[in-house]
BAKEDREN-387631 format. One record per residue (C-alpha): residue number from 1; residue in three letters; x, y, z. Coordinates in steps of 0.5 Angstrom, whole numbers, m for minus. Example, Ala and Ser with C-alpha at 12.3 -4.5 7.8 and 13.67 -1.06 7.14 Angstrom:
// residues 2
SITE    k    r     px     py     pz
SITE    1  ALA     25     m9     16
SITE    2  SER     27     m2     14
This chain:
// residues 308
SITE    k    r     px     py     pz
SITE    1  MET   m106     71   m598
SITE    2  LYS   m105     74   m605
SITE    3  VAL   m109     79   m606
SITE    4  LEU   m110     83   m613
SITE    5  VAL   m113     90   m612
SITE    6  THR   m115     94   m618
SITE    7  GLY   m116    101   m618
SITE    8  ALA   m110    101   m613
SITE    9  THR   m108    108   m614
SITE   10  GLY   m115    111   m613
SITE   11  ARG   m117    115   m606
SITE   12  VAL   m119    108   m603
SITE   13  GLY   m114    103   m606
SITE   14  GLN   m108    107   m604
SITE   15  LEU   m111    106   m597
SITE   16  LEU   m113     99   m598
SITE   17  VAL   m106     97   m600
SITE   18  PRO   m102     99   m594
SITE   19  MET   m107     96   m590
SITE   20  LEU   m106     89   m593
SITE   21  LEU    m99     89   m593
SITE   22  GLU    m99     91   m586
SITE   23  GLN   m103     84   m585
SITE   24  GLY    m98     80   m588
SITE   25  HIS   m102     79   m595
SITE   26  GLN    m98     79   m602
SITE   27  VAL   m101     85   m606
SITE   28  ARG   m101     85   m614
SITE   29  THR   m104     91   m618
SITE   30  ILE   m106     93   m625
SITE   31  GLN   m104    100   m627
SITE   32  ARG   m104    103   m633
SITE   33  GLY    m97    106   m632
SITE   34  ASN    m92    107   m627
SITE   35  THR    m97    111   m623
SITE   36  SER    m96    108   m616
SITE   37  SER    m88    110   m616
SITE   38  THR    m90    116   m611
SITE   39  ALA    m94    111   m606
SITE   40  ASP    m90    109   m600
SITE   41  TRP    m92    102   m602
SITE   42  ALA    m90    102   m609
SITE   43  ASP    m84     98   m608
SITE   44  LYS    m87     93   m604
SITE   45  VAL    m93     90   m609
SITE   46  GLU    m92     87   m616
SITE   47  ALA    m95     91   m621
SITE   48  VAL    m98     89   m628
SITE   49  THR    m98     94   m633
SITE   50  GLY   m104     95   m637
SITE   51  THR   m112     96   m636
SITE   52  ILE   m118     91   m634
SITE   53  SER   m121     93   m641
SITE   54  ASP   m115     88   m644
SITE   55  ARG   m117     81   m642
SITE   56  SER   m109     79   m643
SITE   57  THR   m107     84   m638
SITE   58  VAL   m113     81   m633
SITE   59  ASP   m111     74   m634
SITE   60  LYS   m104     75   m633
SITE   61  ALA   m105     79   m626
SITE   62  MET   m110     73   m624
SITE   63  GLN   m105     68   m624
SITE   64  GLY   m104     65   m617
SITE   65  ILE   m109     70   m614
SITE   66  ASP   m113     68   m608
SITE   67  VAL   m118     75   m607
SITE   68  VAL   m119     80   m612
SITE   69  CYS   m121     87   m609
SITE   70  HIS   m124     90   m616
SITE   71  LEU   m124     98   m614
SITE   72  ALA   m123    100   m621
SITE   73  ALA   m128    104   m625
SITE   74  LEU   m129    111   m629
SITE   75  MET   m134    116   m627
SITE   76  PRO   m137    122   m631
SITE   77  PRO   m134    126   m634
SITE   78  PHE   m131    120   m638
SITE   79  THR   m135    119   m644
SITE   80  ASP   m141    113   m644
SITE   81  ASP   m136    109   m649
SITE   82  GLU   m130    110   m644
SITE   83  LEU   m135    108   m638
SITE   84  LEU   m138    102   m642
SITE   85  SER   m131     99   m643
SITE   86  ALA   m128    101   m636
SITE   87  ASN   m133     99   m632
SITE   88  LEU   m137     93   m636
SITE   89  ILE   m132     90   m640
SITE   90  GLY   m127     91   m634
SITE   91  THR   m132     87   m630
SITE   92  TYR   m133     82   m635
SITE   93  ASN   m126     80   m636
SITE   94  ILE   m125     79   m629
SITE   95  LEU   m131     75   m628
SITE   96  GLU   m128     71   m634
SITE   97  SER   m121     70   m631
SITE   98  ILE   m124     68   m625
SITE   99  ARG   m128     63   m628
SITE  100  ASP   m122     60   m632
SITE  101  THR   m117     60   m627
SITE  102  LYS   m116     55   m622
SITE  103  PRO   m117     55   m616
SITE  104  SER   m122     61   m617
SITE  105  ALA   m121     67   m613
SITE  106  ARG   m126     70   m609
SITE  107  LEU   m128     77   m611
SITE  108  VAL   m130     83   m607
SITE  109  HIS   m134     87   m612
SITE  110  VAL   m134     95   m611
SITE  111  SER   m141     98   m613
SITE  112  THR   m144    105   m612
SITE  113  ASP   m150    108   m609
SITE  114  ALA   m151    111   m616
SITE  115  ILE   m155    105   m617
SITE  116  TYR   m160    107   m613
SITE  117  GLY   m160    114   m616
SITE  118  THR   m159    118   m610
SITE  119  GLY   m159    125   m609
SITE  120  PHE   m160    128   m616
SITE  121  SER   m166    123   m617
SITE  122  GLN   m173    122   m620
SITE  123  ARG   m176    119   m613
SITE  124  THR   m176    120   m606
SITE  125  TYR   m174    115   m601
SITE  126  PRO   m179    114   m595
SITE  127  THR   m175    110   m591
SITE  128  THR   m167    109   m590
SITE  129  ILE   m164    105   m596
SITE  130  ALA   m163     98   m595
SITE  131  GLU   m159     93   m600
SITE  132  THR   m166     91   m602
SITE  133  THR   m168     97   m605
SITE  134  LEU   m169     96   m612
SITE  135  PRO   m164    100   m617
SITE  136  GLU   m166    106   m620
SITE  137  PRO   m160    110   m623
SITE  138  THR   m161    117   m626
SITE  139  ASN   m154    117   m631
SITE  140  PHE   m150    112   m635
SITE  141  TYR   m145    111   m630
SITE  142  GLY   m150    108   m625
SITE  143  ILE   m153    104   m631
SITE  144  THR   m146    101   m632
SITE  145  LYS   m145     99   m625
SITE  146  VAL   m152     96   m624
SITE  147  LEU   m150     92   m630
SITE  148  CYS   m144     90   m627
SITE  149  GLU   m147     88   m621
SITE  150  ASP   m152     83   m625
SITE  151  LEU   m146     80   m629
SITE  152  VAL   m143     79   m622
SITE  153  ALA   m149     75   m619
SITE  154  HIS   m150     71   m626
SITE  155  GLY   m143     69   m626
SITE  156  ALA   m144     67   m619
SITE  157  ARG   m150     63   m620
SITE  158  GLN   m147     60   m627
SITE  159  PHE   m140     59   m625
SITE  160  GLU   m140     58   m617
SITE  161  ILE   m136     64   m616
SITE  162  ASP   m135     66   m609
SITE  163  TYR   m136     74   m608
SITE  164  VAL   m138     80   m604
SITE  165  MET   m141     86   m606
SITE  166  LEU   m140     93   m603
SITE  167  ARG   m144     99   m605
SITE  168  PHE   m140    105   m603
SITE  169  SER   m144    112   m602
SITE  170  TRP   m141    118   m604
SITE  171  VAL   m133    117   m602
SITE  172  PHE   m129    123   m600
SITE  173  SER   m122    124   m597
SITE  174  SER   m121    129   m591
SITE  175  HIS   m118    134   m596
SITE  176  GLU   m124    134   m601
SITE  177  ILE   m130    134   m596
SITE  178  LEU   m130    142   m596
SITE  179  ASP   m132    141   m603
SITE  180  LEU   m139    139   m601
SITE  181  PHE   m139    146   m598
SITE  182  SER   m137    150   m604
SITE  183  MET   m141    154   m609
SITE  184  PRO   m138    151   m615
SITE  185  MET   m140    144   m613
SITE  186  TRP   m147    145   m614
SITE  187  LEU   m148    150   m620
SITE  188  ASP   m149    145   m625
SITE  189  ALA   m155    142   m621
SITE  190  MET   m158    149   m620
SITE  191  ALA   m164    152   m624
SITE  192  PRO   m161    157   m629
SITE  193  ALA   m163    163   m625
SITE  194  GLN   m160    160   m619
SITE  195  LYS   m154    159   m623
SITE  196  ALA   m153    166   m626
SITE  197  GLU   m154    169   m619
SITE  198  LEU   m149    165   m615
SITE  199  THR   m144    164   m620
SITE  200  GLY   m137    167   m617
SITE  201  SER   m140    167   m610
SITE  202  ASP   m136    165   m604
SITE  203  ALA   m142    164   m600
SITE  204  ILE   m143    157   m597
SITE  205  PRO   m149    153   m600
SITE  206  VAL   m154    151   m595
SITE  207  LEU   m157    145   m600
SITE  208  LEU   m165    144   m599
SITE  209  GLU   m170    140   m603
SITE  210  GLU   m174    144   m608
SITE  211  ASP   m180    145   m603
SITE  212  GLY   m175    148   m598
SITE  213  SER   m174    142   m593
SITE  214  PRO   m167    140   m591
SITE  215  PHE   m163    136   m596
SITE  216  TYR   m160    130   m592
SITE  217  GLU   m154    127   m595
SITE  218  HIS   m150    121   m593
SITE  219  VAL   m142    120   m595
SITE  220  VAL   m137    116   m593
SITE  221  ASP   m129    117   m591
SITE  222  SER   m124    114   m596
SITE  223  ARG   m121    111   m590
SITE  224  ASP   m128    107   m588
SITE  225  ALA   m129    105   m595
SITE  226  ALA   m122    102   m595
SITE  227  LYS   m123     99   m588
SITE  228  ALA   m130     96   m591
SITE  229  CYS   m126     93   m597
SITE  230  LEU   m121     90   m592
SITE  231  LEU   m126     86   m588
SITE  232  ALA   m130     84   m594
SITE  233  ILE   m123     81   m596
SITE  234  ASN   m122     77   m590
SITE  235  SER   m129     75   m589
SITE  236  LYS   m132     68   m590
SITE  237  VAL   m139     71   m592
SITE  238  THR   m141     70   m599
SITE  239  GLY   m146     72   m604
SITE  240  GLU   m148     78   m600
SITE  241  ILE   m149     86   m602
SITE  242  PHE   m147     91   m596
SITE  243  ASN   m148     98   m596
SITE  244  VAL   m142    102   m594
SITE  245  CYS   m143    109   m591
SITE  246  GLY   m141    114   m586
SITE  247  PRO   m144    113   m579
SITE  248  ARG   m150    118   m580
SITE  249  SER   m153    122   m586
SITE  250  PHE   m153    130   m585
SITE  251  THR   m156    136   m587
SITE  252  TYR   m153    142   m590
SITE  253  VAL   m157    146   m585
SITE  254  GLU   m153    144   m579
SITE  255  MET   m146    143   m583
SITE  256  SER   m146    149   m587
SITE  257  LYS   m146    153   m581
SITE  258  VAL   m140    150   m578
SITE  259  VAL   m136    151   m584
SITE  260  ALA   m138    158   m585
SITE  261  GLU   m137    160   m578
SITE  262  LYS   m130    157   m579
SITE  263  LEU   m128    160   m585
SITE  264  GLY   m132    167   m584
SITE  265  ARG   m136    167   m590
SITE  266  THR   m144    168   m590
SITE  267  THR   m149    162   m592
SITE  268  VAL   m154    162   m597
SITE  269  ASN   m160    157   m598
SITE  270  VAL   m160    153   m605
SITE  271  PRO   m166    149   m606
SITE  272  LEU   m164    144   m612
SITE  273  PRO   m169    142   m617
SITE  274  SER   m170    134   m617
SITE  275  PHE   m166    133   m610
SITE  276  HIS   m169    128   m605
SITE  277  SER   m166    126   m598
SITE  278  TYR   m163    119   m597
SITE  279  THR   m160    116   m591
SITE  280  PHE   m157    109   m592
SITE  281  ASP   m158    103   m587
SITE  282  LEU   m152    100   m584
SITE  283  THR   m156     94   m580
SITE  284  LYS   m153     89   m585
SITE  285  SER   m146     91   m586
SITE  286  ARG   m146     92   m578
SITE  287  ASN   m149     85   m577
SITE  288  LEU   m145     81   m582
SITE  289  LEU   m139     84   m584
SITE  290  LYS   m138     87   m577
SITE  291  TYR   m137     94   m581
SITE  292  GLU   m137    100   m576
SITE  293  PRO   m135    107   m579
SITE  294  ASP   m130    111   m575
SITE  295  HIS   m130    118   m579
SITE  296  SER   m137    122   m577
SITE  297  ILE   m138    128   m582
SITE  298  GLU   m137    132   m576
SITE  299  SER   m130    129   m575
SITE  300  VAL   m128    129   m582
SITE  301  VAL   m130    137   m583
SITE  302  ALA   m126    139   m577
SITE  303  GLU   m120    135   m579
SITE  304  ALA   m121    139   m586
SITE  305  LEU   m122    145   m583
SITE  306  ALA   m116    145   m578
SITE  307  ALA   m111    143   m584
SITE  308  ARG   m114    149   m588
């Protein structure tokens, strides 16, 4: 197959491209410039220069494509205008180009747990989050991704576009995972007095909900996210949404202690206002997409600590 990958130089795309090449697929990318020149696969793909916000670029890249894996998106701290242009207009351009190009390409649209409003949220999650959980984003990025999903669903109904949507939980590469256990990562989520007290501290935070109960987090290793994209590209399943996350959620009560002991640091309890635990349901992804994550939080943290 000939596969177009947007966001090919991101943390997931740069892993997905060599997977596709290894399976014998032809790969085309859309890139702002010569940003993939340092990638091992740079000379093995066809790169179209431009952005997904430009319709002519998308139309050029779409010619002869069998499957589009749409990973490209902007996140905060980009401005709302930038988020709107890259995320919503970019997705609109891809859908319009699929509609106008015959035969129409299959779309693997990558979305996010931000549509659920996980973590820093305005609601609790009494049960695991399944794909049927209604969207309730808490920032403009999440809003743009909800609108992108709506565009895809409407496009599928109107123009019979063959699609699958993947909702990634928080994606980390192994060299980034320890950021979760650093104080600067969480300062902006703290109450003002907490922030003033803990700024500059090298202690490992043990995140808690505001009432002091353990805070549950669910992340995904970038290698598992790329694996899910590959499965979706090769799958015959259509019109479905799938959660993509790690094997299980975890608490900072358990994992922060591991990191602190390895690094020789102390821990400090950090209750966070308006934080609510969440765990994703992988049942549908396992059954229909045959997705099984390989990288547990324990193994990824151990890998990062060993490298450090």
